[in-house]
C-alpha positions in Angstrom: -15.5 8.3 -0.2 -15.7 7.0 -3.7 -15.4 3.4 -4.8 -14.0 2.8 -8.3 -13.8 -0.6 -10.0 -10.6 -0.2 -12.0 -10.2 -3.7 -13.3 -12.1 -7.0 -13.0 -10.6 -7.9 -9.6 -9.5 -4.5 -8.2 -11.4 -1.7 -6.6 -9.9 1.7 -5.6 -11.3 3.5 -2.5 -10.7 7.3 -2.7 -11.2 10.1 -0.2 -10.0 13.6 0.1 -8.0 15.1 3.0 -6.0 18.1 1.7 -5.2 15.8 -1.2 -6.5 12.5 -2.5 -5.9 9.4 -0.3 -6.5 5.9 -1.7 -6.7 2.3 -0.7 -7.5 -0.8 -2.7 -9.6 -4.0 -2.4 -8.5 -7.0 -4.4 -10.8 -9.9 -5.0 -9.5 -13.5 -5.2 -11.4 -16.8 -5.6 -12.2 -17.3 -2.0 -12.1 -13.8 -0.5 -10.5 -10.3 -0.6 -7.4 -8.4 0.4 -7.1 -4.8 1.4 -4.0 -2.9 0.2 -3.4 0.1 2.5 -5.9 1.6 4.8 -5.7 5.3 4.2 -6.3 7.8 7.0 -8.0 6.9 10.3 -11.4 8.1 9.1 -11.3 5.7 6.1 -10.7 2.5 8.0 -14.2 1.3 8.9 -15.6 2.3 5.4 -12.8 0.4 3.7 -13.6 -2.7 5.8 -17.3 -2.4 5.0 -16.7 -2.2 1.3 -14.2 -5.1 1.4 -16.7 -7.3 3.2 -19.4 -6.7 0.7 -17.1 -8.4 -1.8 -16.0 -11.4 0.3 -14.2 -12.5 3.4 -11.2 -10.4 4.2 -8.1 -12.6 4.2 -5.4 -10.1 5.1 -4.3 -6.5 4.9 -1.2 -5.7 2.8 0.7 -2.4 3.1 2.7 -0.6 0.4 4.6 1.1 3.1 4.3 2.4 6.7 3.6 6.1 6.4 0.6 7.3 8.5 -1.6 8.1 5.5 -1.4 4.5 4.3 -1.8 2.7 7.7 -4.0 5.3 9.5 -7.2 3.2 9.1 -5.6 0.1 10.4 -6.4 0.6 14.0 -10.1 1.2 13.3 -10.2 -2.0 11.2 -8.5 -4.1 13.9 -10.8 -2.8 16.6 -13.6 -4.5 14.7 -11.9 -7.7 14.0 -8.3 -9.0 14.0 -6.8 -9.8 10.5 -3.2 -10.6 9.5 -1.3 -7.5 8.4 1.8 -7.6 6.2 4.5 -5.1 5.0 8.1 -5.3 3.9 10.2 -5.9 7.0 12.3 -2.8 6.3 9.4 -0.5 7.4 8.2 -2.3 10.4 10.6 -0.8 13.0 9.6 2.7 11.8 5.8 1.9 12.1 6.5 0.6 15.6 8.1 3.9 16.6 11.6 2.4 17.2 13.2 4.9 14.9 12.1 7.9 12.9 11.5 7.2 9.2 14.5 8.3 7.2 14.3 12.1 6.6 11.9 12.6 9.6 13.0 14.2 12.9 10.6 12.3 15.2 9.7 8.7 15.5 6.0 7.9 15.1 4.3 5.2 17.2 1.8 4.0 14.5 1.2 0.3 15.4 1.8 -2.0 18.4 4.8 -4.2 18.1 3.9 -7.5 16.5 0.7 -6.3 14.7 2.5 -6.0 11.3 4.3 -9.1 10.1 7.0 -9.2 7.4 6.0 -10.3 3.9 7.5 -13.7 3.2 10.7 -13.6 1.2 13.3 -16.1 -0.2 16.7 -14.9 -1.4 15.6 -11.3 -1.4 12.4 -12.0 -3.5 9.0 -11.5 -2.0 6.5 -14.3 -2.3 3.4 -14.0 -4.4 0.1 -13.6 -2.4 -2.3 -15.4 -4.6 -2.8 -13.1 -7.7 -0.6 -10.3 -6.3 3.1 -10.1 -6.8 4.8 -7.8 -4.2 7.9 -6.0 -5.6 10.3 -4.1 -3.3 10.6 -0.6 -4.6 12.6 1.3 -1.9 13.1 5.1 -2.0 9.9 6.7 -0.8 10.5 4.6 2.3 13.0 1.8 2.9 10.3 -0.9 2.7 8.1 0.5 0.0 6.4 -2.2 -2.0 4.2 -2.2 -5.1 1.7 -5.0 -5.9 1.4 -6.3 -9.4 -1.8 -8.1 -10.5 -0.6 -9.9 -13.7 -4.1 -11.2 -14.6 -5.6 -7.7 -14.7 -2.4 -5.9 -15.8 -2.6 -3.5 -12.8 0.2 -2.1 -10.7 -1.0 -0.9 -7.2 1.9 1.5 -6.9 1.3 3.2 -3.5 3.6 6.3 -3.4 6.1 5.1 -6.1 4.5 7.8 -8.3 2.3 10.9 -8.2 0.6 12.1 -11.4 -0.4 15.2 -13.2 -2.8 15.3 -16.2 -2.6 11.5 -16.5 1.2 11.5 -16.6 3.3 9.7 -14.0 5.5 12.0 -11.8 8.1 11.5 -9.1 6.8 10.9 -5.5 6.4 13.9 -3.2 9.9 15.1 -2.3 9.0 16.3 1.2 7.8 12.8 2.2 10.4 10.7 0.2 13.4 9.4 2.1 15.7 8.9 -1.0 14.5 10.4 -4.3 17.3 8.9 -6.4 16.5 5.4 -5.1 12.8 6.1 -5.7 13.4 7.0 -9.3 15.6 3.9 -9.8 12.7 1.8 -8.3 10.2 3.4 -10.7 11.9 1.6 -13.6 10.1 -1.6 -12.4 7.2 -0.6 -14.8 9.4 -1.2 -17.8 9.5 -5.0 -17.1 5.7 -5.4 -16.5 2.8 -5.8 -18.8 0.5 -3.0 -17.6 -2.9 -1.6 -18.4 -3.1 0.6 -15.4 -0.7 2.1 -12.8 -3.0 2.9 -9.9 -1.4 5.5 -7.5 -2.5 6.8 -4.1 -2.3 10.6 -4.4 -3.7 11.2 -7.9 
């Protein structure tokens, strides 16, 4: 695994499993947040790196696909932390229904482990320096996290990339490509230095 400091307050954790998998560690004044947990083999290492930087306050998810929450079980076996995602993905993570576009339901987390991100009138609440923004399409509850101070968008699977250029998410794993492309226009309204993606 490789740890990259991509901005003053954000570290990217990268590993390879067929293609690149990523998670992020975000430092705040009194601790750290993990954003996504990669595959199962990444979980303990992500926690170890996070705890080098401060006390872990919570785990935030961009969405509920297995390559983004696979390390969660390993982390929670060591210590219980609050875990949050958009409410629209929780029923799929809990195996109550298949993710849109999938044939089988996947039981990825125990019911109640993942809590919904706080929301008022359809707008997600800031989590300290991170602003979650609902960007559905890749999954119904896909969320990006905008760090205004650092000018970084932690974009999960909103994009892939090729030769440094942003591309559409992987079609075979994307529930609604038209909605995903519509969601991608979020970057037009943000002041960004970096768009940090999972698979690229």
